[in-house]
N, C-alpha and C positions, 0 to 999 in steps of 0.2 A: 084580707081585709082589700087590696086591689082587685081580686078576683071579685066579692059582693059590688065594690063601687061599678066596676066596667059594668056588670048584669045590671045593676039598675039604668045605669045609660044606655045600653045596649039592647036591654030588652032581654026576657028569657027566651030565647031561639037555640035553634041550633047553631046559625053562625055565632050569634051572642056568645054562646056559652063555648064555643072553641075559640074564638077571638079571647076572651077572658082568660081561659084556661092557660092558653098559649103564653099569655102578656104577663100571667101571675108567674108561670115557671120561667118564664126569660130573666123578669125581672130577679127571682131568689137566683137565678144563675149569676148575674149580673151582682148581686146583692155580697156573692161569698168570692173571696179572692182565692180562687181556686191555684194560681200561678205560685201562690207561696212556697210552698214545701218544694217546689219544683227550683223556683229560682234562688232558695237557701241553701239546696242541696249544692246547685251548681258554684254559686259563693264560696262555700266549705271547701268543696274540691278544687277549686281555682287558688284559693286564700292557704290551703295546705301544699299544694303544688309549689305554691310561690315559697313559701317557710322551708321546703325541703330541698328546694334553689339554693336557698343562701344558708344551708346546714342543720336548719332545726327540723328535725323528723317527729311529728306529732303521731303519739303511738294512741290516745285515746281521743278521738273529737270533742267532747267536753272540754279539754285545755283549751282551746283555740278561744272558747267563749270567757274562760275564766282567766286567760292571759289580761284582757283589757280592764279585767278588776283588781289586778295585783297592787298592792299596796306597798309589799317589803318583801326584797331579794335578798336571801343570806347567800352569798357566793364564796366560792374558794379561793384563794391567791393564786396557786399554782396552774397556769394555763388558762384561767379565764382573766385576769389582770395579768399576768407576766406571761413571755412567749412559751415557757415550759420548755425551755431551750438553755438549759444547764452548762455552765461553763467553769471549769476548775481553775479560779483566777490565783489565789492567793494562799501562802500558809503561816501558820503561827507555831513555831516550836515551843516546847514547854516554859522558856526563858525569856522567849524572844517577842517581838512585833512583829504583825503579818507583813509579809512581803510578797511582791510576786514570785509566782511558782518557779519561772524560768530561774530565778536568783538560786534556789535551793540545789544542791549537788551533793554528791558524796555519797557516803553511810546513810544519812538520813535522808535522802531525796529518794535509796532506795528500801530503804525500810517505810517510808510514806506511801510509797507506790506499791511494796509488797501488801501492806494492811486495804489499802484501797482495794485492790485489786481483787485481793482473796477474800477477805468479807466482803461478798458484792455479789448480789444473784442477777446483775443484768448481763447481756450481751452483745458485743458490738457490732459484728459482723454477721446479718445484720442487727439494727440497735433493736435489742428485745428487753423491755423492764422497765425500773425506774427512771425518769429521767436523770433524778441527782447519780443513780449507781453508772449509769451512761456516760454521764461527763466524768466520772472517775476513771473509765476505763480508757475514755478519749484522750485525756492526759498522758498517756503511758505509751497509747498506739497497739494496734493488733498484734502484731508479733511481739512484742513483752508483754501482754496479755496472754498469750497462746504460752509463751515462755514459763512466765511465770507458773499458771495453772497446771502448767504439765510437772513443772519440779515442785510443786507443793499441792499434792492433791488433798482434796477436803473429806476428814475425818468424821465430822461431826457438824451439825449446824443447831441455831434456834434462831428463824427468821425474822426480820425486823417485825416489830407489830404497833399500831396506836397506842398500845396501854406503855409497853418496855420503852419504844423508840430508841431503839436498838437493835442491832444485828451481833449475834456472839456465833463463832464459827472455831473450828480447830483444824489444823493442818500439820501433815506431816511431811519435812525436809529434808534435802538431799542426804542429810547425813543419819536418819531417822530420828531430828531432833522433833518434837511436837511445841506450837505453837498456838496458843489461844489469843484471837485477835477480837477486837470489838471496834464497831462503827458504830455511831449514833448522837443523841443529842447531849452538848457537852454537859448539862446537869444533871443528864442520868448516868453518864459515863464517868465524870470525875471522881464521883462519890465511891468508885471503886477501884481509884487508882492510890499508888504510894505517895503519901505526900502529906504536909502539914497543913490546917485550915488556912492557914492566912496565903498560902500559895495556892491552893484552889481559889483562893477567892478573888487571886489577881488575875489568876487564869480565866476566871467566869468573868471578871471586868472586861476584859480584852473581848470578848466573847460578846459581851454584850453593847461594847463600844461598835465593833462590829456590824451587828445586829441591826443596830440603829443608822448604820449605811444603806441597810436593804441588803447584806450579803449574810448568806446561809451559811451557818457553819455547822461542823461537824468532827467530834471529837476521835480519834483513831489512836488506840491503846491496843497491848498484847503484852504478854506474858508466856514464858518458856514453861513446857509442863514434863512429867515424867511416863504417865499414861493417861488415854484417854478418860476424862472423868465421866462419871453414871450422870452428876448434874452439873449442866454448863454454868449456871448461874452461882452456883456454889464455889466454883472453881474461879469465875470472875474477880477474884479480889486481888490485893496489892498489886494493882496492872501497872507498867509501864507507859506513861502516856506518850506516843510518840508524836502531839502534834495536833494542830487544830486545822481542820481544810476550810479554807472561805471560796463559797461558791456564788456566781450570780446568775440571777432569772433576767433578761430583761426586760423592763414593761411593755405592753404591747404599743404600739404608734396608736392603736385607735382608742385606748383605755381611759384616757382622759375625757373625750369627747364623749363615750359612753357613758361614763356617770355621770356628765352634766346633762345628757338628755333624759336620763331615767330620772334625777333630780328635778329636771324641768316639767316634766311627767306627772311630778307628785310621787315618785315611789321612791322609798326609803331604803337604800343599799345598807345591808351589812356582810362585813368578812367575817367568816367564821372559819379556821383553820386551824391546821395541827402544829405549823412552823412556828419559830420563836416570836414571842410579841415584840421585842425590837426590829424584827425583818419587817412582819407583818404593818406597825406603824409607819414603816419608811415608806412603804409600798403603798398603805391609804392615806398618806401627805403626799405622795409624789402624783396619784391619779386623783386627787380630790374628792377622794369619797366621804372625808369629813374637816373642818376647819383646823389646822394647825394649833396648838400640840394635839396630835390625837394619842389618847390613851386606852390601851388595851386590857380589858380582862381577861386572864386568864383561867385556863381550866381548874387549875389548883383552887384559884379565888372563889369560881361559881362552886367547887366543892364544900365550902369552908362556909360562905355567907352568901348564895344561889343567886339566882338573879334578880335584875332591879324590877321594880313594879314593871316600868317601861323598859322592856327589852330594847327597846328602838335608841335608847339614850346612850347607849354605848353604840358605835361603828363599828370598835374590831374585836371579837375573840378569840385571842390564840391557845396553841396547845389545849386545844378542847377536843374531847373523846367524842365518838358518836352518839353515847348517848345521851350528852349536852347538847348535841343538835335536836336530837329530837323533843327533849324538853323546850329548847329555844323555840321551836317551830310550834310546840302545845301555848305556850306561855303568848304567844303572837299571835296565834288563833283567839286566844280567850281573851284578848284584848280589841279582838273586831277586826284584826288584818286578815288580809288575804294572802299567804305566803307562797311563795315559791323559793325554793330550797333546790341548792347545786351537788352532787356528790359523786362518786366513783366508784369507792368500797364495797364490799359484802355489806359492810359493818354499817354504811350509809343507807342500805335501804330502808329499815322501819322509817326514817326521819323525812326518805323521799317518798314515802306511802301515806304519811302522816301528811304532809305537806296537800296544800289544796294543787299546787302544780308541780309535781316531783322532776328535777330535770337531771339526765344521766349527762354526764359528761362521755363523749363516744369514742375521742381518741384512745383514753387510758384507764376507763371506766370497766367495771367487771361485768358479766352477764347478768348476775343477781340485780345489780343497780341499775340496767336497762329494762329491766323486764318490773322493776317495782316503779319507774320512772314512767310518767304522762308525756314525756320531749326527751330527745336526744339530742344533743348537739355535738355535730358532728367534731368540730373543729375547736372545742371547749374553749370559745372565745366568748366573753361577756358582750361585744358587741353584737354576735347574735341574738345571745337571748333579749338584748334589746328591741332588735330588729325582728324578733319572734312577737314580742310583746306589741310592738307597734302594728305588725299584723292583725294580730288578733283584735285591736280597737277597730283597725279599717274595714276586717270583717263584721263584725258586729255594727257598724256604723251605717254599712252597704247592707245588711239585714233589715235594719231600723228605716233607713232611707224608700226600702221597699214597700216594708210595711207603711211607710204614713203614704207612700203613692198609691198603693193597692187600695187600702181604706177609703184616702179622703175621695180616690174617683168615684170606688163603690159607691160610697155615702153620697156622692153627688147625683149619680145617676137615681139613686132611689129615691131622694127627695124631689128632685125635677119631675118624676111621676108622681110619685104623691102629691105635691104642688098644684102640679098640673090639673091632676084629676080634680082634685077640688074648688079650682078657682076657676078654671075655664072648661065650664061644660061641652062649650060649642066647639074644642077641639075633637073632643071625642080620646080616643087612646092616645095619650101624648105622644109614644115610640113605639113601633110596632117591635114585635117579638123578634124579629131578624135585627133590626135596628140596633135594639138592644146585646146582642149576642154578637154584632159587629162590634160597637163600642166596646166589649170588653174584649174583644179579640186582640183590637189595635192597641188600645192603652193599654189591657194587663199583657200582651205578650211580651214581644221585644223591646219595649222598652222599660219593663223593670228588670228583663235578663242583662240589660246593658246597667242599669244602676246596680245590680250585684256584684258587678266586677267594675265599679268606679274607683279612681284612681284614690290613694290616700290623701286627705284634708292634708297638708302640709302642715298647721296648726295643731295636729291631731295629737301631737307630743308634748304638749304645751297645755291642753285639760288636765283637770284633776283624774284621778282612776273612778269608773262606774262602781257606783255601789251596788255590789253583787248580786241584792235581793229586789234592783230596778229592774221590772217589767218592759218588754216592749210596749205594751200596752194598759199600761196604769188609768186608774181612773182621769187625772188630769190629763194626759195624752189624748185618751177618748174624746175629752170635750173639745179638747184645741181641734184634732183632726175633724170634729164633726163642723166646727165652727166652718172649718175650710171648705170642709163638705156645702155648706150653706151659702158661701161664696161662690163656687163654681155652679151650686144650681141658682143664685139669684142672679148669676152674670149669664147665664143660659138661658133664661127666662126671659130677661131683660132683652137679649135678641130677637125670642119669639115675640114679645109683645111691640116692640119696636119693628121689626116686619110687616106684623101683621095691622097693626093701627099707625106705624108711623107711614111706613112703604104703602100700605092699603095692597098688601098681597093677600093671596089666598091662606087658607089654614093649611092647605098642603106644603104651598110653598115655604109659609113661616114654620112649619113643622120639619122642613129640609135644612133651612135655618139654624134650628135649633138642635137637630142632629148634628150639622157640622160643629156647630159653636162648641157640643160639649165633646165630639173628639178633638176639636184644636184645645179646649181647656185642659182634655186628660194628657195628651200628648206635651204641651208645655206646661204643665206642672212637676215635670219629670226635670225640669231645670230647674225649679224654684226647692224642690227635697235637695237637690244635692248643693247647697250654697257653701261656698267653701273650698271645694274641693279642687280649684286650679281653675276655675272660669270655666264659661262654656263649654270652650272648645278644645277641653282637655280631654272630655270623655266620646272618639270616633264612634264607637259603638252607638253611643246614644245619640248623635247625628245621624246615623246612618237609620237609627230605627224610627227617628221621628221623619226624617224626609220621606222613608217609605210609607211610614204611615197616612202621612198628608197626599202621597201620590197615588195611595189604594182607595182613599176617600176622594179624590178626583175621578178615579177611574169610576165609582158608583153612582156618581153623580153626574157625571157626562155619558158613559157608554150605556145605550139605550136597553140591553137585557138586564143589566145591572139597576136600572132605574126601575124598570118594573119589578124587580126581584126585592129591590129595599125601600119601594115606595117612597123613591128620590123625586123633583124635578130639577132642571138644571139651574145655576144661580147665576146670575149677574156679577159684575166686577163691585157694583155694590152691597147685592148681599154677600159676597165674599169679604170685602171692606168690614162690613157689621161682624161677620162672624168672627174672622180675624182677631176686631178690636176686643169685642166681649169675650173671645177664647182668652187672647192672652192679660186681659184687665184683673183678672185674680193672681196670676205669677208675677204682673210687677207690682200690684201692692203689697205680697207677702214681702218681694225682693226691697222694695222700699223699707218695711219694716225691719227687714235683717240687717239691715246698712247700718243701723243704730247697734248692734248686737255687738260685742266684744269679747274674746277667747279670753278667758280668764286666768292669768296666769297659776302655775302648780308646782310653785316649789316646795320640794320637799323638806321636810325641817331640818335643822343643823346645818 
């Protein structure tokens, strides 16, 4: 179309065809935001680096965008909400209440330490293994651990797993005695102990009370054998209950703040843990995961009754198995949620793979979990996950700013050329090919890159999650950007008309004013698209890019060889005042429009 209009105006001649062809090509180049791919790649790379510095290693780049859409995050308790720094603090003998471990002495302490140390797969120096195992070993100290393990070598073992919730070992003592030992969840160990039903109920009641205070309770039991049995589980009956070990894992100092930030961002946080429901609810109430009193649904209840129609109605799921985590993810996704799931074990891999964002806990996670995950958290901290969500939102926000900036500026250029060609025949070619390419270079180059690394909006985590199917350029967005492009075009053409008819300048001088106005409008529009990102001076790279753009424009307006190359003429102060005022007008008008907009708080339900 441009080619045809220029040919009609210039006439079909060698020079006319050449000018028309070059103008059409230049306009086509100006219309395409060719810098978008580069700027997006740079923004993603820098964002991923910032996330890695914070402790969130992204294994699959699409996860960065998905993070900004997360509506539900199902997290473990140990390590994410707590410090994963277990300490054995209390002990309850079979007939007594919990008391400080230091108060336990004599034969009872010796037996309790022996079971805790021997029925244990951890190592103390250096610390290797499950934090619970390490805490039990630490209570005895390295010398005592070495002495017990040397005197009581292991003869057989069934390791702890999430289904049995206990570990069983057999050891040969100094006098050739064989002792079977069990360590595990009280509700799984007590049925194998000798005692009356009422006695078991009393022990379990003490367990429930301790768990309700946030204590993790393990039952320790033993039995003397004649020979090493072929089936340890069959032999693990009529056990002697040694007692209940009470361990504490302090809540992370930043856990409550992270939970509050996630909720303010419209993200529902769920706890899915293998721990006791009492311990889980105590921690959930302490960090504000849900309003007190919190009720946990257990894996056993889920087996019999199934999940609720809306799984987010329950904030805590305790004693759940890996297959139930997978079912939880599936149901949440069917409900329209974008789900993040944490996990560390081999059995967690299916749930991590199924989740929209699989988050492996790197400090204690298995290699299989890391391979299945989209992101690995090196410190296992919920605060790192929330920071990654914030960074993911920020990256998407910056990409959107760049798209707005480039598309609006390019539409403005195209509209200026089309409208001037149709309405101002005396002007001839509105903007020469090199002028169009210069505008494209100055406005689509460094300012766009600077927008791609814009600081995060302080209100970013007070917005609701972005719908996952929301594109960068939907029809509504295109209409909005087209209107902004018209605004820039109108201001630019107004400067042309004021220069030509108000200041009675020549068409060449008026074209130079229009050219400078369009450059100024493009550079200043960068500040309008980054509204809410900490003020106009918070992005020093953008300030430098805009300043550099204006200095470059001064150069081609006043340097004689550049004047000839770009077909410009020197502008006086009146022309500059007009160009800057007209160039700033669209951005000022947009800022006035933005002032009335408020960020809607996005409190998560519950």
